[in-house]
C-alpha positions as a Markdown table, in Angstrom:
| # | Residue | x | y | z |
|---|---|---|---|---|
| 1 | Met | 150.3 | 0.6 | -3.9 |
| 2 | Gln | 148.8 | 3.9 | -5.0 |
| 3 | Thr | 150.0 | 5.3 | -8.3 |
| 4 | Val | 150.5 | 8.9 | -9.2 |
| 5 | Ser | 148.2 | 10.1 | -11.9 |
| 6 | Met | 149.5 | 11.8 | -15.0 |
| 7 | Ser | 147.6 | 15.0 | -14.2 |
| 8 | Thr | 149.1 | 15.1 | -10.7 |
| 9 | Leu | 152.6 | 14.6 | -12.1 |
| 10 | Thr | 152.0 | 17.3 | -14.8 |
| 11 | Asn | 150.7 | 19.7 | -12.1 |
| 12 | Gly | 153.8 | 19.0 | -10.0 |
| 13 | Phe | 156.2 | 19.8 | -12.9 |
| 14 | Leu | 154.3 | 23.0 | -13.6 |
| 15 | Trp | 154.4 | 24.0 | -9.9 |
| 16 | Tyr | 158.1 | 23.3 | -9.7 |
| 17 | Phe | 158.9 | 25.2 | -12.9 |
| 18 | Ala | 157.0 | 28.2 | -11.6 |
| 19 | Phe | 158.5 | 28.0 | -8.2 |
| 20 | Leu | 162.1 | 27.7 | -9.5 |
| 21 | Phe | 161.7 | 30.5 | -12.0 |
| 22 | Ser | 159.9 | 32.8 | -9.6 |
| 23 | Thr | 162.3 | 32.2 | -6.7 |
| 24 | Val | 165.3 | 32.8 | -9.0 |
| 25 | Val | 163.9 | 36.0 | -10.3 |
| 26 | His | 163.2 | 37.1 | -6.7 |
| 27 | Glu | 166.8 | 36.4 | -5.6 |
| 28 | Ala | 168.4 | 37.8 | -8.7 |
| 29 | Ala | 166.5 | 41.1 | -8.2 |
| 30 | His | 167.9 | 41.3 | -4.6 |
| 31 | Ala | 171.4 | 40.6 | -6.0 |
| 32 | Phe | 171.1 | 43.1 | -8.9 |
| 33 | Ile | 169.9 | 46.0 | -6.8 |
| 34 | Ala | 172.5 | 45.3 | -4.1 |
| 35 | Lys | 175.2 | 45.4 | -6.9 |
| 36 | Glu | 173.8 | 48.6 | -8.3 |
| 37 | Leu | 173.8 | 50.2 | -4.9 |
| 38 | Gly | 177.3 | 49.3 | -3.9 |
| 39 | Asp | 177.4 | 45.7 | -2.6 |
| 40 | Ser | 178.8 | 43.2 | -5.0 |
| 41 | Thr | 178.8 | 40.2 | -2.6 |
| 42 | Ala | 175.9 | 38.4 | -4.4 |
| 43 | Tyr | 177.3 | 39.4 | -7.8 |
| 44 | His | 180.6 | 37.6 | -7.0 |
| 45 | Gly | 178.5 | 34.6 | -5.7 |
| 46 | Gly | 176.8 | 34.3 | -9.1 |
| 47 | Gln | 173.3 | 35.4 | -7.8 |
| 48 | Val | 172.9 | 38.2 | -10.4 |
| 49 | Ser | 171.7 | 35.6 | -12.8 |
| 50 | Leu | 168.5 | 33.8 | -14.0 |
| 51 | Asn | 170.6 | 30.6 | -14.1 |
| 52 | Pro | 169.1 | 28.5 | -11.3 |
| 53 | Arg | 172.4 | 26.7 | -10.6 |
| 54 | Pro | 174.1 | 29.2 | -8.2 |
| 55 | His | 170.8 | 29.7 | -6.4 |
| 56 | Ile | 170.2 | 26.0 | -5.9 |
| 57 | Lys | 173.9 | 25.5 | -4.9 |
| 58 | Arg | 173.4 | 28.0 | -2.1 |
| 59 | Glu | 170.0 | 26.6 | -0.9 |
| 60 | Phe | 169.6 | 23.1 | -2.2 |
| 61 | Ile | 167.2 | 22.0 | 0.6 |
| 62 | Gly | 165.0 | 25.1 | 0.3 |
| 63 | Met | 164.9 | 25.1 | -3.5 |
| 64 | Val | 164.7 | 21.4 | -4.3 |
| 65 | Val | 164.0 | 19.1 | -1.4 |
| 66 | Val | 161.3 | 21.1 | 0.6 |
| 67 | Pro | 159.3 | 22.3 | -2.5 |
| 68 | Ile | 159.0 | 18.7 | -3.8 |
| 69 | Leu | 158.1 | 17.3 | -0.4 |
| 70 | Ser | 155.6 | 20.1 | 0.3 |
| 71 | Phe | 153.8 | 19.5 | -3.0 |
| 72 | Val | 153.7 | 15.7 | -2.4 |
| 73 | Met | 152.2 | 16.3 | 1.1 |
| 74 | Gly | 150.0 | 19.3 | 0.5 |
| 75 | Gly | 149.5 | 19.9 | -3.2 |
| 76 | Trp | 151.3 | 23.2 | -3.5 |
| 77 | Met | 154.9 | 24.3 | -3.0 |
| 78 | Phe | 156.8 | 25.9 | -0.2 |
| 79 | Gly | 160.5 | 26.6 | -0.1 |
| 80 | Trp | 163.1 | 29.3 | 0.3 |
| 81 | Ala | 166.3 | 30.8 | -1.1 |
| 82 | Ser | 168.7 | 33.5 | 0.0 |
| 83 | Thr | 171.0 | 36.1 | -1.3 |
| 84 | Pro | 174.3 | 36.9 | 0.4 |
| 85 | Tyr | 175.1 | 40.6 | 1.3 |
| 86 | Asp | 177.6 | 42.5 | 3.3 |
| 87 | Pro | 176.2 | 43.4 | 6.7 |
| 88 | Ala | 178.7 | 46.2 | 7.0 |
| 89 | Trp | 177.4 | 47.7 | 3.8 |
| 90 | Ala | 173.8 | 47.3 | 5.0 |
| 91 | Arg | 174.6 | 49.1 | 8.3 |
| 92 | Arg | 176.4 | 51.9 | 6.6 |
| 93 | Tyr | 173.6 | 52.4 | 4.1 |
| 94 | Pro | 170.4 | 51.2 | 5.7 |
| 95 | Arg | 168.2 | 52.8 | 3.1 |
| 96 | Arg | 170.1 | 51.1 | 0.3 |
| 97 | Ser | 169.7 | 47.8 | 2.1 |
| 98 | Ala | 166.0 | 48.5 | 2.4 |
| 99 | Trp | 165.7 | 49.0 | -1.4 |
| 100 | Met | 167.6 | 45.7 | -1.8 |
| 101 | Ser | 165.0 | 44.0 | 0.4 |
| 102 | Leu | 162.1 | 45.4 | -1.5 |
| 103 | Ala | 163.5 | 44.3 | -4.9 |
| 104 | Gly | 162.6 | 40.7 | -4.4 |
| 105 | Pro | 158.9 | 41.1 | -3.6 |
| 106 | Met | 158.5 | 43.7 | -6.3 |
| 107 | Ala | 160.0 | 41.3 | -8.9 |
| 108 | Asn | 157.3 | 38.8 | -7.9 |
| 109 | Phe | 154.7 | 41.5 | -8.2 |
| 110 | Gly | 155.9 | 42.2 | -11.7 |
| 111 | Leu | 155.4 | 38.5 | -12.5 |
| 112 | Val | 151.9 | 38.7 | -11.1 |
| 113 | Leu | 151.2 | 41.6 | -13.5 |
| 114 | Leu | 152.8 | 39.7 | -16.4 |
| 115 | Ala | 150.8 | 36.5 | -15.7 |
| 116 | Gly | 147.6 | 38.5 | -15.3 |
| 117 | Ser | 148.2 | 40.4 | -18.5 |
| 118 | Leu | 148.7 | 37.1 | -20.5 |
| 119 | Ile | 145.6 | 35.6 | -18.9 |
| 120 | Lys | 143.6 | 38.7 | -20.0 |
| 121 | Ala | 145.1 | 38.5 | -23.5 |
| 122 | Gly | 144.1 | 34.9 | -23.7 |
| 123 | Gln | 140.6 | 35.7 | -22.6 |
| 124 | Leu | 140.3 | 38.4 | -25.2 |
| 125 | Ala | 141.6 | 35.9 | -27.8 |
| 126 | Arg | 138.9 | 33.5 | -26.6 |
| 127 | Val | 141.4 | 30.8 | -25.7 |
| 128 | Phe | 141.0 | 31.3 | -22.0 |
| 129 | Gln | 138.0 | 31.7 | -19.8 |
| 130 | Pro | 137.3 | 32.1 | -16.0 |
| 131 | Pro | 137.0 | 28.8 | -14.2 |
| 132 | Asp | 133.8 | 27.8 | -12.3 |
| 133 | Arg | 135.9 | 27.7 | -9.1 |
| 134 | Phe | 139.1 | 29.6 | -8.4 |
| 135 | Thr | 142.1 | 27.7 | -6.9 |
| 136 | Phe | 145.8 | 28.4 | -6.8 |
| 137 | Ser | 146.2 | 26.1 | -9.8 |
| 138 | Gln | 143.1 | 27.4 | -11.7 |
| 139 | Ile | 142.9 | 31.1 | -12.2 |
| 140 | Ala | 142.2 | 30.6 | -15.9 |
| 141 | Met | 141.1 | 27.6 | -17.9 |
| 142 | Ala | 141.2 | 26.7 | -21.6 |
| 143 | Ala | 138.1 | 27.6 | -23.4 |
| 144 | Asp | 138.3 | 24.3 | -25.2 |
| 145 | Pro | 140.2 | 21.2 | -24.1 |
| 146 | Gly | 143.5 | 20.8 | -26.0 |
| 147 | Phe | 146.6 | 22.9 | -26.6 |
| 148 | Phe | 145.8 | 25.8 | -24.3 |
| 149 | Thr | 145.1 | 23.6 | -21.2 |
| 150 | Ile | 148.8 | 23.6 | -20.1 |
| 151 | Pro | 149.4 | 27.3 | -20.7 |
| 152 | Ala | 146.3 | 28.2 | -18.7 |
| 153 | Ala | 147.4 | 26.0 | -15.8 |
| 154 | Leu | 151.0 | 27.4 | -15.9 |
| 155 | Leu | 149.8 | 31.0 | -16.0 |
| 156 | Ser | 147.4 | 30.3 | -13.1 |
| 157 | Ile | 150.2 | 28.9 | -11.0 |
| 158 | Phe | 152.5 | 31.8 | -11.8 |
| 159 | Phe | 149.8 | 34.3 | -10.9 |
| 160 | Ser | 149.0 | 32.6 | -7.6 |
| 161 | Leu | 152.5 | 31.7 | -6.5 |
| 162 | Asn | 154.0 | 35.1 | -7.2 |
| 163 | Leu | 151.1 | 36.8 | -5.4 |
| 164 | Ile | 151.9 | 34.5 | -2.4 |
| 165 | Leu | 155.6 | 35.4 | -2.6 |
| 166 | Phe | 154.8 | 39.1 | -2.9 |
| 167 | Val | 152.4 | 39.3 | 0.0 |
| 168 | Phe | 154.3 | 36.8 | 2.3 |
| 169 | Asn | 157.7 | 38.5 | 1.9 |
| 170 | Leu | 156.2 | 42.0 | 2.6 |
| 171 | Ile | 155.1 | 41.0 | 6.1 |
| 172 | Pro | 157.3 | 43.3 | 8.3 |
| 173 | Val | 158.7 | 40.6 | 10.6 |
| 174 | Pro | 162.2 | 39.1 | 10.5 |
| 175 | Pro | 163.7 | 37.5 | 8.5 |
| 176 | Leu | 161.2 | 38.4 | 5.7 |
| 177 | Asp | 161.9 | 41.2 | 3.3 |
| 178 | Gly | 159.3 | 43.4 | 4.7 |
| 179 | Ser | 161.3 | 43.8 | 7.9 |
| 180 | Gly | 164.4 | 44.8 | 5.8 |
| 181 | Ala | 162.4 | 47.6 | 4.2 |
| 182 | Val | 161.4 | 49.2 | 7.5 |
| 183 | Pro | 164.6 | 51.4 | 7.6 |
| 184 | Leu | 163.1 | 53.5 | 4.7 |
| 185 | Leu | 160.7 | 54.9 | 7.4 |
| 186 | Leu | 163.4 | 55.5 | 10.0 |
| 187 | Asn | 166.4 | 57.9 | 10.6 |
| 188 | Asp | 169.8 | 56.3 | 10.6 |
| 189 | Arg | 170.1 | 55.9 | 14.4 |
| 190 | Arg | 166.8 | 54.1 | 14.7 |
| 191 | Ala | 167.5 | 52.1 | 11.5 |
| 192 | His | 170.7 | 50.8 | 13.0 |
| 193 | Ala | 168.9 | 49.8 | 16.2 |
| 194 | Phe | 166.2 | 48.1 | 14.2 |
| 195 | Gln | 168.7 | 46.2 | 12.1 |
| 196 | Asp | 170.4 | 44.9 | 15.2 |
| 197 | Phe | 167.0 | 43.8 | 16.6 |
| 198 | Ile | 165.8 | 41.9 | 13.5 |
| 199 | Arg | 169.1 | 39.9 | 13.2 |
| 200 | Arg | 168.7 | 38.2 | 16.5 |
| 201 | Pro | 168.0 | 34.4 | 15.8 |
| 202 | Leu | 165.2 | 34.3 | 18.4 |
| 203 | Phe | 163.2 | 37.1 | 16.8 |
| 204 | Met | 163.7 | 35.5 | 13.4 |
| 205 | Ile | 162.1 | 32.3 | 14.6 |
| 206 | Ile | 159.3 | 34.2 | 16.3 |
| 207 | Gly | 158.8 | 36.3 | 13.1 |
| 208 | Ile | 158.5 | 33.2 | 10.9 |
| 209 | Leu | 156.0 | 31.6 | 13.3 |
| 210 | Leu | 153.9 | 34.8 | 13.4 |
| 211 | Ala | 154.0 | 35.2 | 9.6 |
| 212 | Trp | 152.9 | 31.6 | 9.0 |
| 213 | Lys | 150.1 | 31.8 | 11.6 |
| 214 | Phe | 148.5 | 35.0 | 10.3 |
| 215 | Phe | 149.3 | 34.8 | 6.6 |
| 216 | Gly | 146.0 | 33.1 | 5.7 |
| 217 | Tyr | 144.1 | 36.1 | 7.3 |
| 218 | Ile | 146.2 | 38.5 | 5.3 |
| 219 | Phe | 146.3 | 36.7 | 2.0 |
| 220 | Gly | 142.6 | 35.7 | 1.7 |
| 221 | Pro | 141.4 | 39.3 | 1.1 |
| 222 | Val | 144.3 | 40.1 | -1.2 |
| 223 | Phe | 143.6 | 37.0 | -3.3 |
| 224 | Arg | 140.0 | 37.9 | -3.6 |
| 225 | Leu | 140.9 | 41.4 | -4.6 |
| 226 | Ala | 143.3 | 40.2 | -7.2 |
| 227 | Ile | 140.7 | 37.9 | -8.7 |
| 228 | Thr | 138.2 | 40.8 | -8.7 |
| 229 | Leu | 140.6 | 43.0 | -10.6 |
| 230 | Leu | 141.5 | 40.3 | -13.0 |
| 231 | Tyr | 137.8 | 39.5 | -13.8 |
| 232 | Pro | 135.9 | 42.7 | -13.0 |
| 233 | Glu | 133.1 | 41.6 | -15.3 |
| 234 | Leu | 132.2 | 38.8 | -12.9 |
| 235 | Tyr | 131.8 | 41.1 | -9.9 |
| 236 | Phe | 130.5 | 44.4 | -11.3 |
């Protein structure tokens, strides 16, 4: 019987912590902006909170079961969560609904910037350094083995995971947040027609399949650009 190494177990805990926190921030941002713009549905559901319990209660499979299974099978985490909203409010105020959709990915982008800033601070303090090979779990590494090994790994995962969440959710296909942001570019009549279109279950299934198929082609250049911006001294 194959045993799980301590490094794999530690990496799994770091991934799940990063996944849980990043997903909760994403959903709480949706809920907060919806409340500020007139829809208190998620607020009354407890989603305007960084407490993971109401988010897990709403999507236990997507926030607990699937992330753990995906890490065991593939070495990184995949999952989902959701924030309730009032469809009548979204139809009455399509642009407000669009800003609500953008709030989640932009929260993830903020976490990318925070993780990147802490990595650079660690590099300036000479406790972090660029790795020999970049992976999702290794954007920075400790300059010397010891105390800073875990912080370097955690910040690496936060950087990669939130970049993935930011890019993936901005793909403009239903049911991803990018499709919900499209009404910002449309007049009310066309926005209503588009909202009706993206809510059809068949198009949601097709959208997820298309996003999953083409995400690698989209994310690869974005990831390389992010690494270049994080470590310009390595490329210029």
